[in-house]
N, C-alpha and C positions, 0 to 999 in steps of 0.2 A: 504493500500500500504506500510505501514511501515515495516511489517514483512520481506520481501525479501531484504530490504535496510538496515536493522539494522546493520549488520556487516560492510558494507562499510561506513555507516555514522559514526559508532563508531570509525573506524580506522582514518577517516578524522578529527574527532574532539577529538581524544584521550580519548574516553569514552568507558566503557565496555558495552557489549550487555544488561545485566540486567538494567543498568542505562539508556541507550539509549531507551530501550523499554518503559520507562516512558513518552516518548513524546506523548503517547496517552492520558495522564492525563490532561494536560492543555487544549487541544482541547475539551475533554469530559466535563470539568468543565464549560467552556464558553458555549458549546453546550447546557448543561443542563439549564443554566441561561436564554439564549435567547429563547430557545424553550419553556420555561415555560410561558413567556409572549406573545410569537408569536401566540399561539392558540387563546386566547380570542381577541387579536387585529385583527386576520383574521376573526373571527366571527363578529366583529363589522365593519371592513373597507374593507374586501375582501381578498381573498387568493393571488391574483396575486402580489400586491405590496410587500407583506411580502416575497414571494418566491424570487422576484428579488433582494431585499435587502440582503437576506441570501446568494445568489449566489455571490454577490459582495464581501462579506467577504471571501468566499471560494477562489475566484480569487486572492485577495490580499494576503491571507495567504499562498497559494501555491507558488506564485511567490516570496514572501518574504522568504519562507523556502529555496528556491533554492539559495538565497544569504546569508544564515546563516553562520556566521564565527566561531561560537562556540556553545556549547550545550545550553547556556542561551539564545542566540539570536534565536536558533531553537525553544526553548520553547515559546518565545514570538510570533513568527510567527505562530506556531501551535495553540496558543490560539486564534489568529485572525481567523484562519481557522474554529474555533468553531462557528463563526457566521453563518456558513452554517448549523448549527443545526436546523434552522427553516425549512429547506427544507423537510426532511422526514415526520414530523407530518402534515405539511400544505399540502403537496402533497397528503398524505393519506386522509385528510379531503376533499380536492377538488375532489378526485376520488369517495369517498363515497357519496358526495353530488349528484353525477350524476348517482349513481347505485341503482337499486331496492333492497329492503331489502333482498329478498330471494337469491340474487346473490352477496351480499356484501362480503361474505367470499372469494368467487372465485376471485372477483376483487382485494381484498387486497392481496390475494395470488400471483396473477400475478404481482401486483405492487412490492411486496416484492421480487419477483424473480429478480427484477432489481439489487438488491445487489449481488445476485449470478452471474448474467450476468456480472456485473462489475468485479467480480473476475475472471470469465472465459476469458473475453476479456481484461479488464483493467490491471490486475496484470501481465499477460505475456507481455503486451506492455510496461508498465513502467519498468519491470525487464529487458526486452531486451534493452530498451533505456539506462538503467543504465549500462548494460554489455558492450555496444559498446561505450558509452561516459563516464558518471558518474552519480551518484545518483541525482545530482542537476538538470540535464536535465529532469529527471522523474517528478519533481515537476513543472518545466516549462511547460511540456506537459499537466499536469493537469490544470494549469492556462489557457492555450490556449483553451483546450477542453471545460472548464467550461464557458469561454467567448462565445463560439459558442452556448452553451445551453442557456445562458442568452439572447442572441439575438433572438433565436428561440422562447423562452417563451414570450419575450417582444412583438413580433409581432403576435403570433399565439394563445396564451393562453387567453381564456375568463376569466373575473373576476366573479367567481361563487357566490360571496357574495357581492352585491352592498352596498355602504355606507348607513347608516341609521342615523336618528337624535336621539341623546340621551339626549337632553335637557341640563340642567345645571350641570350634573354629571361630575366630573373630570375623567381623564383617569384612574388614579389609582383605584378610587372607582368602575368604570365600570369593570376593570380587575378582582378585587377581588370579585365583585358580581357574576361574571361568575363562579368562582371557588367554591363559597360557597356551592351550592347544590351538587356538585360532591364530595367534600372532606368529606361530611357527610355520604357518602355511603361506608361502610366498605369493600364491595366486590371490590371496586376500588383499595384499598390498598392491598388486598389479591392477586389480579391478578398482581399487581406491584411487590410483593415479588417473585412470581413464575417466572415472566419474568426476574427478576434480576438473578436468578439462571441460566436461559437459556443464558443470555447475558454473564455472567462470563465464563461459559463453552465454548461457541462458540468463545469468544474473546481470550481465552487462546490458543486454537488450531490455530486460524488464525494468531496470533502474533508469536508463537514459533515454528510452524511446519517447516517453511522455514529454520530458524537457526538450527533446529534439523537435517534436511536433510544435511545441510552444514557441521555440526560438526561430526555427527555420520556416514555419508555415503560418505563424501568427495565431495558433489555437489558444483559446483560454483554458484555464485549468479544467473547467467543467466540460469543455468540448473534447478533451482527451479521453473522457470516460468511454465513449463508444469505440474509438480505435483500440484502446487498451483491452476492452472487452472482446473485440474481434480477434486481436492477437492472442488472447488467452484461450480462445477456442482451439488454437493450435496445440496448446498444452493438453487439452482434453483428448484430441485425436492422437497426439503423440503418446500419451499414457496408454491408451487402448492398443495402439500399434505396437508399442514396446512390450506390453504384456503378452500379446499374441506371438511376437517374435521370440520372446523369452522361452516359449514352449516349443520352438521349432529348431531343427538342426542347423539352420543357416544364421543363427542369431549373432554370432561373432563377426560374420562378414558384413552385416548391416552397419556396424558401428563406424568404421572408417568412412563409409559412404555418407552417412549422416553428418559427420564432422566436416567433410569437404564441402558439402552443399551449404552448410551453415556458414562456413568461412567465406565462400564466394558471395552469398546473399547479404551477409552482414557488412562486408566491405562495400558492396554496391549501394546499400541503403545510406550509410553515413558519409561515404566519399562523394557519390554522385547526386545525392539529394533528388531522387525522382519525384514525380507528381505525387501529391498526398495519397491518392487512392492506391497507386502502385506501391508506395512505401508501406502502407498498411498491409496490402496483400503479401508483400515480401516479408513483412514482419511475421505473418502467420506461417509462411514457409520456413523462415529461419527457426522459429521456436519449435515447429513440428519436427524439423530435421535433426535438431540437437537434443530435445527433451526426451525423446523416446528411449535414449540411452539410460536414463535414470531408473525406470521400472525394470529394465532389463538387468541392470547391475544389482538392484534389490533382490530380484529373483535368484540370480546367481549366488548372492550371499546366503539367502535363506535355504537354498538347495545344498550348498556346501556344508553349512553348519549343522544340519539335522535338528530335530526337535529340542534336544537338551541344551543347545547353545544358541537357539534362534534369537532370543532377546539380546544376548550378549553380542552376537555378530551385528545386530542392527545398531548397537552402540558404536560400532566402528564406522558405519556409514556416515554419520555426521562429521567425521574427520574430513572427508572429501567435500561434503556439502558445505560446511561452514568455512573451510579454507578457501573454497571457491567463492563463497559469498563475500569473504573478506578481500581476497585478491582482486576479484572482478571489478567492483566499483572503485577500489583504490587505484588500480592500474588504469582504468578508463578515465577516472577523475583526474589523474596526473596528466594523461594524454590530452584531455579536454582543456585543462588549464594552460598547457603549453602550445597546442596546435589546433584546437577547435574540434568539432564533431567528426571531421574527416579522419583524425587520428584514432578515434574510437573504431572506425571501420577497419583500420589497419590492425588494431588489436584483435578484432573478430577474425580477421584473415589469419593472423599468426597462430592464434589459439586453435582454430579449426584444423589447419594444415599440420601443425606439429602433433596434435592429438591423433590425427588420422594416421600419421607415419608411425607413431609409437604402438598403436593398438595391436597390429598383427605380430609385432616383435615381443609384446608382453604377455598376451593372453592366447592360449590354445585350449581346445576342447579337452584334450587328454589330461591337462593339468587340473581342470575342474573335476573330472571323473576321479582322478587319483586323490585329490583333497577330500572329496565327498566320502570315499571309502575309508580314508584314514580317520576322519572325524566320526564315522559311524561307530567306531570302537571306543569312543570316549565314554567314560563312566566317572561319576562323582565320588 
């Protein structure tokens, strides 16, 4: 939601757009830290309590950001919002707990489509609220809606992993014992690297596309709602496509192709500034071609880990997600500050091409099969 609000927030706090865009970093850092321990804790004590605690952090962070009086205070409240980082990996673990192995990719794809649906519905709503009131009420609306979600899960969500007795082991020892067999598998880290490229590329577009429309085409903040919603449709289609590809034997071949397409399209959008309608259409193509890698990587993680380590392995996924979210806006913001929006296009080009070259060198199907068989023998 930060993208369409960047200019208004910057004016209110007397901060430039490249600096204001760094509000993604504090949330991402906290997100990474809490998500790292949330997975093994959910494996031990259940998914539901971890989800509820994470949503409380989201509520407090959103409401707090609406009261932020300067950039530093906004950074603090966005950091609190990072406690919500437990939600995506633990929700994914909960879904895959309940899904047959042959349908896991599709289930993850539909779950990941929620992020796209949030863009299609959520971004226009919070942008419209900001346009008719101000950006602060957009954050209030997030706090209220998340409270409704919290109440729904509290009363309706079953706890898919009941508590178990772990004897005299301390919590820290139990957490690290969960990670030990996973971090020994090199394929886990190779998938992490590729997902980092995906996350950098997709975050750059979703952060800077709305400001790009405002500066280059004269859109108002409210007028960016529809284009951003249209672009987010690409996330929904990409999530479903990625889920289906994840269950197919050609899944690894699709990754370099998607990265190359995103590289070329991203470069064209920001460097050549096509007509607004074409820029929006290309934005859809860009996010579709790169975002499908995300559910595919999630499926690979949950397949390799097996049921006993599924929550824990999903705590490793935020490493690539949040590193990408930190690096993407920071790198693009630096490029924007020095050379304008055309430099962001070159960032998209470099990320996509380099990622496409690395993929076949790092990940092969036989490595996935071997790691899966190795972790099947894991016992607590």
